[in-house]
C-alpha positions as CSV (number, residue, x, y, z in Angstrom):
1,M,-91.3,16.3,-165.6
2,T,-87.7,15.5,-166.3
3,A,-84.9,18.0,-166.4
4,E,-84.6,17.3,-170.2
5,S,-88.3,18.0,-170.8
6,H,-88.0,21.2,-168.7
7,K,-85.2,22.3,-171.0
8,N,-87.2,21.5,-174.1
9,T,-90.3,23.4,-172.7
10,D,-88.1,26.3,-171.7
11,A,-86.6,26.5,-175.2
12,Q,-90.0,26.3,-176.8
13,D,-91.4,29.0,-174.5
14,L,-88.4,31.2,-175.3
15,W,-88.9,30.8,-179.0
16,A,-92.6,31.6,-178.7
17,V,-91.9,34.7,-176.6
18,Q,-89.2,36.0,-179.0
19,A,-91.3,35.3,-182.1
20,T,-94.3,37.1,-180.5
21,L,-92.1,40.1,-179.6
22,S,-90.7,40.1,-183.2
23,G,-94.1,40.8,-184.6
24,N,-95.6,37.3,-184.9
25,P,-98.5,37.2,-182.4
26,A,-99.6,33.8,-183.7
27,A,-96.5,32.4,-182.0
28,F,-98.2,33.1,-178.7
29,E,-100.8,30.4,-179.6
30,E,-98.1,27.8,-178.7
31,I,-98.0,29.2,-175.2
32,V,-101.8,29.3,-175.0
33,K,-102.0,25.6,-176.1
34,R,-99.3,24.5,-173.7
35,Y,-100.5,26.3,-170.6
36,T,-104.3,26.6,-170.9
37,P,-104.9,23.2,-169.3
38,L,-102.5,23.9,-166.4
39,L,-103.9,27.4,-165.8
40,Y,-107.4,26.0,-165.9
41,S,-106.6,23.4,-163.3
42,L,-105.0,26.0,-161.1
43,A,-107.9,28.4,-161.5
44,Y,-110.5,25.8,-160.9
45,R,-108.9,24.5,-157.7
46,L,-108.4,28.0,-156.3
47,L,-111.8,29.5,-157.4
48,G,-113.9,26.3,-157.3
49,H,-116.1,27.4,-160.3
50,G,-115.8,26.1,-163.9
51,E,-117.0,29.2,-165.7
52,E,-115.0,31.6,-163.4
53,A,-111.9,29.5,-164.0
54,E,-112.4,29.7,-167.8
55,D,-112.8,33.4,-167.7
56,A,-109.8,33.7,-165.4
57,V,-107.6,31.7,-167.7
58,Q,-108.5,34.0,-170.6
59,E,-107.7,37.1,-168.5
60,I,-104.4,35.6,-167.3
61,L,-103.3,34.9,-170.8
62,E,-104.3,38.4,-172.0
63,K,-102.3,39.9,-169.1
64,A,-99.3,37.7,-169.9
65,F,-99.5,38.8,-173.6
66,R,-99.6,42.5,-172.7
67,A,-96.7,42.0,-170.2
68,L,-94.4,40.1,-172.6
69,P,-92.3,43.2,-173.4
70,R,-91.3,43.3,-169.7
71,F,-90.4,39.6,-169.7
72,R,-86.6,39.1,-169.1
73,I,-85.2,36.5,-171.5
74,S,-82.8,35.4,-168.8
75,Q,-85.6,34.1,-166.6
76,R,-87.8,31.0,-167.1
77,F,-91.2,31.7,-168.7
78,F,-93.2,29.0,-166.7
79,P,-92.7,30.6,-163.2
80,W,-93.2,34.0,-164.7
81,L,-96.6,33.0,-166.2
82,Y,-97.7,31.2,-163.0
83,T,-96.9,34.3,-160.9
84,I,-99.1,36.4,-163.2
85,G,-101.8,33.7,-162.9
86,L,-101.6,33.5,-159.1
87,N,-101.7,37.3,-158.7
88,H,-104.7,37.5,-160.9
89,L,-106.5,34.7,-159.0
90,R,-105.7,36.3,-155.7
91,S,-107.2,39.5,-156.9
92,L,-110.3,37.7,-158.0
93,E,-110.5,35.9,-154.7
94,R,-110.3,39.2,-152.7
95,R,-113.0,40.7,-154.8
96,R,-115.2,37.7,-154.5
97,K,-114.8,37.6,-150.7
98,R,-115.9,41.3,-150.5
99,R,-119.0,40.5,-152.5
100,R,-120.1,37.3,-150.7
101,R,-119.0,34.5,-148.6
102,L,-117.5,31.6,-150.5
103,K,-119.9,28.8,-151.3
104,I,-119.1,25.1,-151.6
105,V,-119.4,24.1,-155.2
106,N,-120.5,20.7,-156.4
107,A,-118.9,21.2,-159.9
108,E,-116.7,18.4,-161.0
109,P,-113.6,18.5,-163.1
110,E,-113.7,16.6,-166.4
111,R,-111.3,13.9,-165.3
112,V,-113.7,12.8,-162.5
113,L,-116.6,12.7,-165.0
114,E,-114.6,10.7,-167.5
115,F,-113.5,8.2,-164.8
116,A,-117.0,7.9,-163.5
117,A,-118.3,7.3,-167.0
118,S,-115.8,4.5,-167.4
119,E,-117.1,2.7,-164.3
120,Q,-119.6,0.9,-166.5
121,G,-122.6,2.8,-165.3
122,N,-122.1,1.9,-161.6
123,P,-124.3,4.5,-159.9
124,V,-122.9,3.7,-156.4
125,R,-119.3,4.3,-157.7
126,R,-120.3,7.5,-159.5
127,S,-122.0,8.7,-156.4
128,E,-118.9,8.0,-154.3
129,L,-116.6,9.8,-156.8
130,K,-118.9,12.8,-156.9
131,E,-119.0,13.0,-153.1
132,G,-115.2,12.5,-152.8
133,E,-114.6,15.3,-155.3
134,R,-117.1,17.6,-153.5
135,L,-115.4,16.9,-150.1
136,A,-111.9,17.4,-151.6
137,Q,-113.0,20.8,-153.0
138,E,-114.6,21.7,-149.7
139,A,-111.4,20.8,-147.9
140,L,-109.3,22.9,-150.3
141,D,-111.7,25.9,-149.9
142,M,-111.3,25.9,-146.1
143,L,-107.5,26.1,-146.3
144,R,-105.8,29.5,-145.8
145,I,-105.0,30.9,-149.2
146,E,-101.2,30.5,-148.9
147,Y,-101.6,26.8,-147.9
148,R,-104.1,26.2,-150.8
149,E,-101.8,27.8,-153.3
150,V,-98.8,25.6,-152.2
151,F,-101.0,22.5,-152.1
152,V,-102.5,23.1,-155.6
153,L,-99.2,23.9,-157.2
154,R,-97.4,20.9,-155.7
155,Q,-100.0,18.2,-155.4
156,I,-102.3,19.0,-158.3
157,Q,-100.2,20.9,-160.8
158,G,-97.2,18.6,-160.1
159,L,-94.6,21.4,-159.7
160,S,-91.5,20.6,-157.7
161,V,-90.9,22.2,-154.3
162,Q,-88.2,24.4,-156.0
163,E,-90.6,25.5,-158.7
164,V,-93.4,26.3,-156.2
165,A,-90.9,28.4,-154.2
166,E,-89.9,30.2,-157.4
167,V,-93.5,30.9,-158.5
168,L,-94.6,32.0,-155.0
169,M,-91.3,33.8,-154.3
170,M,-90.8,32.1,-150.9
171,P,-88.1,29.9,-149.4
172,E,-88.3,26.1,-150.1
173,G,-88.6,25.5,-146.3
174,T,-91.7,27.7,-146.2
175,V,-93.2,25.8,-149.1
176,K,-92.6,22.5,-147.3
177,T,-94.1,23.8,-144.1
178,H,-97.2,25.1,-145.8
179,L,-97.6,21.9,-147.7
180,H,-97.3,19.8,-144.5
181,R,-100.0,22.0,-142.8
182,A,-102.3,21.9,-145.8
183,R,-102.1,18.1,-146.0
184,K,-102.7,17.8,-142.3
185,Q,-105.7,20.1,-142.3
186,M,-107.2,18.4,-145.4
187,I,-106.8,14.9,-143.8
188,D,-108.3,16.1,-140.6
189,F,-111.2,17.7,-142.4
190,L,-111.9,14.7,-144.5
191,A,-111.6,12.4,-141.5
192,S,-114.2,14.6,-139.7
193,K,-116.5,14.0,-142.6
194,G,-116.0,10.2,-142.3
195,W,-114.0,10.0,-145.5
196,P,-111.0,7.6,-145.4
């Protein structure tokens, strides 16, 4: 995302927040449309379950809506929303760990299914894609939560190092260290499974 598109998005977010706070709750729909796909991707990668991710996104957006009166107009909306999202997902993860050990999930994101479908019905290619996605999710699941969060925000969500640092409220150097360790652990894990 370019600096110019960041400014445009920031301005759109600010307008939607101000309109919502001025008594037009329909303006919040703009935020819902803009951030649902990003929040779903984040929730799916951190939770590993499609239905749980959908529920989590709804809960995150509800929390954000209720917290809007506390939003400071001087700050950027995007990191503020992501912080709410991450805190909610961390809470869900803690509850889930108390209930049961994490399971490896074979669910596939839509993009993998779409790509596999475009492979002209090649069952070998589809099988490879499915196995690759399963192993990638397994590798993500085995990371320490702080490494996983940094990896997902930077590599999957496409945030800059500076944005990840802002969302997670940590120094950029720590973000880079966590990202380096996450990549190394994932590469080592995938190599141990015979995946190039």
